[in-house]
N, C-alpha and C positions, 0 to 999 in steps of 0.2 A: 376420830371421825375418819371414815374411809371415803375418799373422793375419786376412786378409780373405776367407778361403774361405767359401763360402756367403753371400757378400755381407754381410760384417760391417759393421754400422752403429753408430757411436758417436753418442750424443746431441749435438746441436749446442751445447748449453750445459749448465750444471749442472742437476741434477734439480730440478724445480719443487717449491715448498713444498707440503706436503700440508695438507689441511684437518685440523683437530683430530680425532684418532681417537676412536672410541667408547671408553668405559671398559673397562679391562682387569681391573677388580677382581674379576669373577666367573670369570676364567680361573684358577680355583683349586679346591681340594678342600674339601669341607664341614668336614672335621675341623680345618682351620686356624682357621675361625671358631668352632667349638665349643671348641677349646683356648683361643682368645682370651676367650671368654665365661667360662670357668672361671677363667682367670687374672685377669680383671678382678674377679671375685667374691672371690677369695682374696687379692688384693693383690699378686700376683707379676707382673702384666702390665707393670709399669714398671721391672722389673729390667733393668739393663744387660746385654746379651747379645752373644755373638759366634757367628755361624753360618759354617760352612765348606763350600764345594762342592769335592768331589774324587771320584775314581773309585778303587775298590779294585783294579781290574785292567783291562788292555786286552783288547779282543776277541781271541779265539784267533788266533795267527799275526801279530798286529800288533806292530810294534816301537816305534811312537810314536803319539800322538794329536795332533790339531790343534784348538785351542780356537777356536770360532766361535760367533757369536750374542751376544757381549758387547754390541755396539752395539745390537742389537735389544732386549736387556734394558733398556738405558739409555733407549731410545726409548719403551719401554712403561711405564717407571716413572712419569713425570709423569701418565700417564693412569690410574694405579691410584688411582681416586677413586670414592667411592660416592655417586652422585647419587640423586635421589628414585626413579628407575626401579629401581635396584639395591636400594635400601633397602626400597621397597614390596614387591618380590618376596621378599626375605629375611623380611620381616614376614608376608606372606600365606602363606608356606610354613613358618612357624614354625621357621626355621633357628636364629635367635638371638633373645634378648629385647630389651626396650627399652633397657636400659643399654648393651648392645653396639651396638645401632643408633645410639645417640647418639654413641658413640665413633667408629664408622665414618663417620658423617656429616662429621666433621672430620678424617678420616684424611689425613695427609701423611707421607711418609717423610722424616724430618729427620736420619737417621743417615748413616753413611759406608759406601762400598763400595770395596774395592781388589781387585786380582787380577792375574793374568797378562794382558799385553796381548793383544788379539784377534789371532789368527794365530800365536801362540806354540805350540810343541809342548809336550806334557805327557806325564807318565808316571804309573803307579800312585802314589797318595797325594799327587800334586801339588795344592797348595791353590790351585786356579785362580780362586776367588773367595771373598772374605771379606765378610760382611754384618754390620755392627755398628750396634746401636741398642737401643732397648727391645725386650723380648720381643714386645710387642704390635705394634710397627712391623715387626719383622723376620720373625716367624713366618708372617705372612700372604703373604709373597712367595715362599715355598718352591716352590709348583707353577709359578708364572709363570717363575721363574728356571730351574728344572730342565726344564720343557717346551721352553724355547727352547734352552738350552745342550746338552741331550742330543741333540736332533735336528740342530741346526746343526753341532755338533762331529762327529757321525757322518758327515754329508755331507762336511764339509771333510776329515776323515781319509781317507775313500775318495777324494775328489778329489785329495788330495795324492799318493796312490799312483798315480793315473792320470796326473797331470802329470809325475810322476817317471819313470814308464815311457815316456811320450811324449818325454822329453828336451826337444829344442827345437821339436818340432812342436806346434802349438796344439791344445788340447782345447776343444770347444764344447759348452755345456750345452743339452740339448733334451729335458728330462724332464717338462715341465709336465703332459703328458697322462697321466702315470703316478703322479700324486700329488694330494693334496688341493690345492685352488686356492691356499690361503694357504701351504701347505707348499711349493708349487712356487716361490713368490717367495723364501721363505727358503732353499730349496735352491740357487737360482740365485745368491743373494748369497754363500752359503757356498762354492760352487764357485769363484767368482771370488776369494774370499779365498785359496783354496788353489791359485790359478794358472790357472784356466780363463780363456780369452781373451774369452768372450762368452756370451750366453744367447739363447734364442729367446723368452723370456718378456718381453713388453712392459711389464707392471706392474713387474717387477724392474728393467728398464731405466729406467723413469720414476722409480721411488722412490729408486734408489740410483745413478743415473748410469752404469749398466753398458752396455757395447756390446751391441747386439742383432744377431741373425743371422736369416737365413731367406730363401728364394726361392720354391720351389714343391714340392708333394708329387705323388705319382703321380696324384692326382685331377685335377690340372690337365692332365696328358697325356691321361688317359682322357676328359676333357671334349671334347677336340677329335677331329676325324675321323681324324687320323693324328698320328704323333709329329712329323713335319716342321712341320705347322702350329702345334702346341703350342710347339715350340722357337722358331719364327719370332715368335710372339706374345710370348713371354717376353722375347726379345732386343729386340723393338721397344719393350717397356715398360720393361725394366730395363737395357738396354744390353749390349754384348758382354762386359762384365766380369762378368756374372752367372754363377751356378752352375746347370748343367743336369743334371737327374736322368736318367741314361742307362740304367737297368735296368728300365724298365717292361715292355719287350718283350725284344728281343735286344740285349745290351750292345754288341756290335761294330757293329751297325747304328745303335744309339743314339749312339755316339761319332761315326760318320760324319755323322749328321744334325745333331749338335750343332756340329761344326766347320763344316759347310755353312751352318748358320744364323747363327753368330756370327763365322766366320772364324778365322784363326789367333790372334787376340787374345782368344779365349774365356777367361773368368776361371778357371772350374773345372768339373769334372764330379764328380757324386756317385754313389757306389756304395752300395746299401742292401741287398744280398742276395748270397747265394752265397759262394764261396770268395774272400773279400776280398783275401787276399794274392796268390793266383794271378791274379785279375782285375786287380788293380792293375798287375802286371807286364805283362800283355797290353795293358791300356789305355794305359800309359805308352809302350809300344813303338808302338802305333797312333797316339797323339797326336803323337809325334815324327815319325813317317812322314808325317803330314798337315801338318806344319809348325807344329803348335801346341805347340812345345817349352816355352813358359812357362805353359801351362794346367795348373793344379794338380788334384790328385786328393784328394777328401775321401771318407772312408768312414764309414758309420753302420751300424746293425743290431746291437742288443744287445751293444754293446762293454762290456768292463770292463777293469780294469788288466792282467789276464792276456792278454786278446785284444790289447790295445794293445801289450804287450811282445812278443807273438808276431809283430806286424807291423813290428817294428823294422827289418828288412832290406828290407821292401817299399817301393816308390816311392810312399809315401803322404805327403801334405802336411799333413793335419789330420784330427782325429777328432771325430765327433759322438757324444755319450754321453747316454743317457736313463735307462732303467729302473734299471740298476745304480747309477747315481749317486744318484738320489733315494731309493733304498732302502738307502744306505750300503754297497753292494756286499757284502751278507751280514751287515752289522753295523749295523742301523738305530738303535741307541742306544749311548751310551757308558757307560751304567750309573752316571752321576754321581748323587751323593746330596748332601743339604743337611742338615748335622748341627750341632746345638748343641754347641760345644766349650768354651765358657766362659760363666760368668754371675757377676754380682756377689754377693759374700757379705755378711754382716751389716755389715762395715766399709766396704762400697762398693768393695772391690777385686775385680777379675776373678779367678776361680779356675777351673781346668780341670774339665770334666765330660766323661765319655766313655761310650759304649755298649759293653757287654761281651758282647753276644749272640754265640753261636757262629757263626763264619764271617762275621759282620757287625760286627766291632769297629770302633771309631773311636779316634783318638788325641786326647786332650783338650788344650786350650790353644791359644793363638795360635801360628801358624807363620809364619816368614819363609823365603823361598825364593830360591835363587841357583843359578847353573850355573857349573861349573868347566871350564876349557879347558886343553889342552896347548899346547906351544910352537908347534904348527902351526895353532892357532885352532880345533881340533876339540873338541867337548864330550866330557868324560870322566866327569862326575858331576853329578847333581842333589842339591843340598845343602838339607836342611830343618832349620831351627833352631827348637827349642821350649824351654820352660822358664818361669820366672817372667815374667809379662806385661811388666813394665817392662824386663827384660833383653832380651826378644825385640824390643820396640819400639826399644831403643837399639842393637841389633846392627847393625854397619856392614860389609857384604860387602867393601867396599874395603880393609878392614884385614886381610882374609884373605890368606894367602900365595898367590902365583901369580895367575893371571888368573881372576877371578871376576866374574860379571855378575849384579846383582840382577834378579829376575824380576817382582816385583809393582809395580804402578803405581796411583796414585789414579784412581778412576773416578767416585765421587760423594763430595763433601765437604759435610757438614752439609746434606744434601738437595739440593745443587746438582750437576747432571750436568756432567762435563767434556766439552765439545763436541768434543774431538779424536777421540772414539770413536764418534760418531753420524753418520748420513746418508752421503752419497757420500764425504765426506772421511774418515770412519771406515773405510769399505771400502778406500780407497786406503792408509791407514795399516796396516790389518790385512794387506793383500796384501803390502806391503813387509816387514812384520814376519815373515810366514811365509816369504817367499823367503829372508830372512837366517837365520832360525832353522833352516830345513831344511838350508841350506848348511853350517851349523856342525856338523851331526850326523856321527858316524863314518861312514866310507864304506859299511860294511855295513848301515847303518840303512835304506837305501832298497831293499834286496832284498825281493822279494815272497814269498820262502820263509819258512816259519814260523821264529820265533826268539824269544829273550828281548827285553825292552825294550832299546832302543838304548844306553842308559847306565844305570848303577845309581843308586839313590836311597839316600843316606846321611842318617840322622836324628841330629842332635846335640842334646843337652840342655844348656842353659846353667844355670849355678848362680848 
């Protein structure tokens, strides 16, 4: 498989170390700090608690979700500190009082976080992340965790549908101009987790070691007196292996000019408008007739998973996707929530707590998760185990009959972040996990038509 359409460029080495980021402590909602203030005052702030991240349902028509953003949560956690700048602002705006400010000045998360490995697929009620610590330490992380996981997982879920529809043809992320500047970086990372081959966003490339792509837009052609001189200039600068955008004027003439400028060794041509399927057939025929049989065809222009699937029979070599990707292709959030599911009682033991609001219920208690497979290695069931806290902690999926794989991994232990899940190495691990997890799903799970979750979820209560 060739993935260097549109001049794919991989960084020469690992991503450079970033300067210490600014505090992430105010990337939160006010009510988290006002809850903290009340809990400090009544003595419940230091109760041991367990919060769970899950979604009650998948977006309409989706058969599975893809967890992404876990690495970004872990990268943001060490920066969740309240410096004098944050504390002064909270004081000046009367958000909380002196006792709470004193607590926040020394805030460090010393608890533990576990969850599904980034890149794993998930379903309704899947406990994708568990945050355990005192109420004071854990409650203030709610918005930070959800804002990252909801967006990144929405992008990765859409991206997985796109790469699935593309089969072996590379998908390339180019949606930065359709998103907030920081969301664009997050989207590029999430897209690569779900199988995209590269991104146009240079900051994402620098920060996470992602391959970067890009050659020229229509503006470069329009800058020159004619298409021929524009192509000649690009080839002189980038070499004959570059990708030339051939639809600024007339596509047929553009292909002629492209091959004339670069010769039969032209790397690729890009189509960005019109009937992409029909044009690809005509352009492939024309390139072959001109001796450019190895020149690839890349298509862009408002693609989504359905457009990609519709181009399956066309002689297209790669897809560039922008707007639909960075907006989750119609599902810009996963609806994940962060709920308190257990807290210590008078004897110091964790006991379940649950919300009972209509249509917004939660299931109390710690959950352990595993996936069951048939004799062909295809997933057939998501198994959630709950019950007494010690029993759930001691449950061993390997003692289950048949082929069962545990889904939860340690992410933070006593405040220390597991480095396997962060930076460029974390992206590589997440990409591999998603590739394997998607391959394990039942064959019908990758259809784009509406349907139920790919596998059922069974809840078992231990005694």
